[in-house]
N, C-alpha and C positions, 0 to 999 in steps of 0.2 A: 504493500500500500504506500502511495506517495501522497503526502498532505501538502497542499500548496499554502502559501501565505494567505491570511484571511482578508487582505486588503487590496484595494485598487483592482476592482473587477476580478477576473479569474487570473491572477498573477501567480506565477510559480516557476519551478524548474523541473523538467521532466527527465527521467533517466534515458540512457541511450537505447535501451531495448523498446522504448515507446516512440522513438522518432519516426518510425514508419507509419504511425497511426495519426499523428496530429499535424496540423498545418497552422501556420501563423498568417493571418490575413491583415493586409494593410491596404486601405482604400478598396479598390475592386480587384486587386491582384492577390494571388495565392503563391506563397513560396514555402519550401520545406522548412518545418520548424527545426531550429538548431538549439543545441544545449546552451542554457544560459540566457535565452531570449525571453522577454516578457510574453506571457501568454494572454492574448486578448480574446481570441475566438477559438473554441474547441470544435473539432470536426470528427465525426464518427461515420465510417462507411457501414451501411447496412447490407449492401450487396457488392459483389466484385465490380470494379470500374476499370475498364481497359486503359483509360486515359491516365490513370494514376496507379501504375503497377506496384509502387512502393507501399501503398496503403493496405493494411490488413483488412480482411473481410471474412467473417465478422471479427469483432474485437476479441482477442484471446489472451491478452496480457493480464497483469495483476490489476486489482481494483484501484481506481483513482478517485479521490475525494477532493473537491474544490469548494471554497466558500468565498463569499463576498458580503461585507456588512460589518456588524459589530457583534462578535461572539467572545465575551470576556473570559470564558472558562472552557475551552475545548481541549480536553486531555486526550491522550491516546486511547484510554479506555472508553471514553465517550464516542470517539470516532469508530472504534471497533464495534461498539454496540449499535451505532447508527447503521453500519454496513450490514450487520446481522439482521436488524429489524427490517430494513428495506428489502433484503433478499428473501426474507421469510414472509413478507406481506403484512407485517405489523406496522402499518404506516402511521397510526396514531402516535407511536412512540417518538416520531420526529418532532412532535410538538414540545417534547421535553428538552430540546436543545436550549441552552442558555443564550439569551441575546436575541437579536433580530437581524435578519438578512436573508440571503438566498444561497443555494448550494446545489451540488450535483454529485451523483455517484455514477461512475462509468464502470460497468462490469460486463463480463462476457455475455453478449446477446441482449443486454438491456441497458437503457440509460434512464436514470431517475433525475428529474429536475424539481426542486421544491423552493417555496417562498414562504417565510413566516408571515404571520397574520398582520404584522405592523412594519414590515420591512420598507426602507427607503429605496433599496436596490430592486432591480427587476432582472428577470432572465427572459430574453427574447430567443425564439428558436424558429427554425424553418426546416421542414421535412420534405424530402423528395423520395422517389422510389429507391434511390441508391444511397442517399446521404442525409444526415441530420447535422445541422450547424446550430450553435447556440452561443450567446454572449450576453454580457450585461450592458453592452452598447449596441443599439439597433443599427447604427451606421455600419457596423462590422458585417452585417448581414444584408445590406441594401446594395443592389447591383447597379442601380441607376434611377433616373427620374421616372421610369416606367413603373417603379415600385410604389409611387405616391398615389394615394387615393384622392381624386379631385373633389369628390363630395366632402370628404373629411377636411380638406384644405379650406373649403368654404365655411364649414362650421368653425374651424380654427380661427378664421378671420373675424369671426364674431366673438372671439374670446372664450370659446367653449373647450372643455377638456376632452379631446378626441385623440384617437391614435391614427397616424397618417399613413402607415405603410401597409400595402397589400400583401396578403399571403404570408404575413409575419405574425407569429403568435406570441402572446405574453402569458407567463405562468401566473394564474390568479393568486391573490393573497390567501394564505392558509391552505393552499392546495398543492398536490403533487402530480406531476406529469410523468407517466411511464411510457417510454418509447421502445418498441420492439420492432422486429423486422416486418411484421404483418399488421401491426396496429399501434395506435396512439390513444391512450385513455387518461383522463384526468380524474383524480380522486381527492376528496377533502381529507385533510389530516389534522387540521387545527381549527378550533372554534372556541368561542367564549361561553362558558357555562356560568350563569349567575350564582353567586354564593347563596346558600340557604341561610336565611336570617330570621331571628326571633321577630315575632309580630310586635308592632308598636315600639320599635327602637326609637329613642329620642334623637334629635339632631346632634346633641352633644356626643352621644354614643357613636353615631356615624362619623362624626368629626375625629374622635380619638382613634377609631379604627383606621380611617384613611391616613392619619398621621403615621401610625405604626407601619402600614403597608408601604408608604413612600420612603420611610427610613430604611426598610428592608430592601426596597428597589434600588436605592443608591449605594448600598453597602459594597457590591462588587466593584464599584468605581473608585473606591478609596485607595486601593493599592496600585492604581494605574499610574499615578504620578500627578503632574500638574493638569488640572482640568479647567477648561474655559466654560463659562455659562453665558449664553446669549440672553441678556437681561433687558427686558422691555420696560420694566417698572410696574407691570401688572401682577396680579396675584399668582398666576401660573408659574412664571419663571422665578418669581420671588420665593415661592414655596420650594421649588427645586433647589435654589441657592441656599436657602435655610437648611434644608434636609442634608445637602452635601456638607455644609459647614459643621452641623451637629454630628455628622458621621465621622468627621475628622479628615475630610478630603482637603487637598491643597487647591483652593478655588480662586480663580481670577474672573471677574465679571467683565463682559464686553457689552457696550451699549451704543446703539445708533444715536449719534449726536446731530440733531438738526438745528440749523441756524435760525429757522423760523420759530419765534417764541410760542406761537399757537400750536406748533407741532412738538415742541420739546417736552420730553418726559424725564429729562435728566435728573430733576430734583427728586423724583421718586426713586430712581436707581441709586443716587448718592445717599439718600436717607437709609435705604436698605443696607448698602455696603458699610456705612458707618455703624449701623446697628449690629451687623454680623462680624465686623472687623476684617473684611476682605477687600483687596484692591479692586478699583474700578478703572477700566480703560474706556474712555469715551472716544469712539471712532467717528470723526467728522465725515458725514456721508453726503454725497452729491445729490442735489435736487434741482440744479440749474439746467440750462439749455445745452451747455457745452459738452458735458460728458454723460448726461443722464441716459442717453441711448447711443449706441455705436454700431455702425454697419460692419465693423470688423469682428464682432463677436461670432464665435463659431460654436453652434449648439447642435446636439443630436436630435433635437425636436423643438418646435416653437414653444416659447415660454410666455405664458399669459400671467404676468405678475408685475406690479409696479416697482418691486425692490430688488431686481437682479443686481444692479450696480452696487447696492448697499451690501448684499451678501458677498460680492466680490471684494469690496473694500475691507470688510471684516475678515475674510479669509486671508487676505494679504497681511493684515495685522497679526492674526493668530500665527501665521507661518513665521513672521518676523520675530515673534515672542517665543517661538519654540513650542507652542501648544499643538498637540496632535489629537486631542479628544475634546469635542465640544458638546455640552449638554444643552438641551432646550426645554422649554415648557410646553412643547407641542403635545396635544392630547388632553390637555386640561379641560377644554370645552366639551369634548365628548364624554369625559368622566363626570363632570360636575355641573355643566350648564344645561338649560332646558332646550331640547330640540323643538318641542311645542309645550305650551302651558295654558291651562284654563281651569275653570272650576271643576270640570270633570276629572282633571288630573289630581286635584286636591281630594275630591270625594272618594276616588278609588284607591288612593294611596294607603298603605298599611300603617297609619299613624293614629294617635289617640283622637277621640272626638273633640277634646278640648283644643288640641292643636289645629284641627280642621276648622273649628269655630274661629279661632284667632286669625287664621289665614284668610277666611272668607271676609271677616271684618276688615282685615288689612287691605284686601283687594279693593274694597269700597273707598279707601282713602287715597287711592292712586288716581292717575288721570285716565284710567280705563273707564269708558262710559258704562252706565248700568245696562244698557242694551247689549253691548259687547260682552259683558260679564255673564248675563243671562244666556246669551247665545252659546257661550263657552261651556255651558253644562253639557252640550253635545260634543263629543271628541272631534268631530269634523270641523268645528268652528272655534279654534283656540284664539286666545288674545295674543299669544306669542307663537309665531310659526311662519312658514313660508308664505302663507296666503293671508295672514292676519291683518297686515297693513292695508291691503287692497279691500278686504272685507270691511274694515273699520271706516274707510273713506267711501265705501259704496262703489268701488271701481271693479269692473269685471273685464279689464283689457286682456287680450290674448298674451300668454307668456312668451310667445315667439317674438313679441315686440320689445321685450325687456332687453334684448341684446340685438340692436339694429346694426346693419352694415349696409348703408345706402350707397356704397361705392362698388358693389359687386355686380357682375353681369347676371342675367337671368337665364335659367335653364327650364324650358317648358313652362314659362310663366312663373317659376318659383325662384326666389333669390337664393335660397339654401334648400336643396333637396334633402329629404329624410335619409338618414343613415342608421345602421344598427349601432347603438351605443356600446362602448366598451363596458364590460361587466364591472360593477362597482367594486373597487378595491384592486382591480387587475392592473391598472396603469395610472400613474400620476405624472403628467408632463413636467410639473414643477420639481418633483423629487428627482426624476431622471436627469433633468438639466443641471440641477444643483449638485448632485452627486458626481456627474461626469465632467462638468465644466467648471465647477467652483471648488468643491471640497476635495475631491481626489487629486487634482493637479497641485493642490497646496499641502498634500499630505495630512489631511484632517479627516478623522472619523467623527460622525455625528450620532449621538444617542439621545433617546427620548425616554427618561425614566417613567413618565406616565403611561408608557406602552408596556410596562411590566405586566405579565399575565395576571398576577393576583389583583393588581389595580384595575385591570380590564374587567375581571369578574366582579369586583366591588362596584364599578360603575354600572354594570349591567343590572345589579341588584338595587342600586340607590333609588328610592321612591321619587317620582316626579315632583311631588310636593316639596321636597328638600333641594330642588335645583334652582328654585327662585322663591324668595320670601318677601311678600309685600308687607310693608310695615311703616306706619306713620307717613304715608305718601311716597315712600321710596321703594323701588323694586330692587331688592338685594339679590344679585346674580351670584351663583356659586356659594351659597351661605355655608355649606359644609366645609369647603376648603378654607374659606376665610376664618371660620370659627376655629378650625384645627390649628391655624398658624397665627392666631391673633396676638400671641405673646412674643412671637419671633419677628413679626413683620410690622413696620411702622403703621400707625393708625391711618395715615393719609392714603396708604395703598389699599387698606381694607375698605375705606369709604369712597374711593375715587370712582368716577364714572368714565366710561369709554367714549371716544369720538371715532370719526371715520376719516381722519386726516390722511392716512397712509395712501388713499386713492388719489389724493389731490395732485401730487407731482406728475403722475401720468396724464391726468386731465389737463393740467396747466401746460404741459409740454405740447399737447395737441393743439391747444388754443393759441399758444405763443410762438410755435415753431412750425407752421404749416409748410413753409418753404423747404425745410429739411425733410419733412415727410414726402413732399412731392419729389424731391431729388432722389430719395430712396425707392419710392414705390411707382412713380409715374413715368419713368424713363422707358424707352423702347427695350432696354436691356433687362428690365424687371421681369423676373420669372413669372410673377402673377399676371403681368400684362401678356407675356408670350403665351401662357397657357390659357388665356381667355377667361380668367377668373375675375380679374379686377378691371373695371370699366374706367378708363382714364378720364373721360368726360365727367362721369359721375363723381369721381374723386376730386377733380378740380372744383366742381360745384359745391361739394361738402366742405372742403377746406377753405373755401372763400367766404363761408358764412358761419360765424361762431354758433349760431343757433343749431345749424345742421351738425356741427361738430359735437355739440352737447347731446343731441338726440342720438347720435351714433355711439356715444359713450355710456348710455344708460345700461 
């Protein structure tokens, strides 16, 4: 068995007796893999290929295991157990691997590809009658522009999370793909089972439980060395920073420093770091016109997020400081915040009648109208949720108009034809781009302690009534998390309210720099123009009118 390094895609060194099996792909060319070369793409022949007589058919060498992601405790015994479980069909045992990421087992006659439930990494694969290729970078498997799905590109132009490549598959989160000579089948191996909890647990009991679980989740990180924490100044990242500090980790906080006083959250970050006694590195990030976007960026997939440049600037600072592990507060919303909320959520939650009464009275003190609250007695009409704002305002507009792109050509009268969406959890363009274009080139691994399996089980069991607490006219979001860390986190972080400023730089750039957008998108050399996806006349019309720009930014 050969175990590759855990980081930077499927990197590793293969033994000489395996050289006939694997190839190293660069761009669209294939060359024989040589000892000591970084392994980006792995190739396995399923049938004999006359064009490549050096390749074994089928694979007959020893087992090969490769990982990508963050696995803090992969011992030889764990690897041996993994191989045994996979070969014997005990796929649910893969879920016991510590950490989050993707991996593969290459064994005679079979290939196993798997992805943990919360991995930032992906495995992409392509199967033909003779060969299967797979990689953590989709560009390794793309042979040319003919692999792009035009319908998906149109949806991407509207800012939607879609997958662009034809005939390229993604291993879904929490699932295992088994590839054999005659078939490919996908099986679930990892899922979240809610904890069984006593009825009518108090908010304080839930808070203390969540605190214990978070301290356990960060414990494996203590021995890693210096750890960076991406600190926003909100309760999620603040709780992670506090837990790491209490566990004895060597923590340095990194914070996006915005020049705009309306956007700055630095005072919250500084208050927390002073309370915890940890250093704070404020990274000045760009929100202006000069460097906010760049045509020179090279990404494996379009990236729909306003803060790519900020992540890049933080990664450079981390690399300069010698930080190789970055923790974030990602996942806190899923665990502690409400996806939807209404009186029905309060009434059906397993809490005491006294608490339900207090919450109902508290809801009446907020700015929710009595009509909206009464309507929320039905689960289909929450006061917090994807449709709640439109229902409150009496609006019934089509969701398709929420993301407009008035600069696209029409196809059979439709601006954007329907496509089959990528399965939820199977692919995240943002994660893929950040991992491959930002974190990995700077030697940084990213971990999210809130993705720890025990915390996921906790979040699945947390009653909806404890995800938002209306009290004295205030809607307290994530009351369990805030109560758990109220003695470790400054009060101003506990009581703060969120804004939506982070979307403003992208919107301002479009409003103030239409000439640069035209120079990138509207020239004859533009691939979107050449493919007949973008209408140059429509784009000129949109960018000449600020109102049209705003409507296309909704």
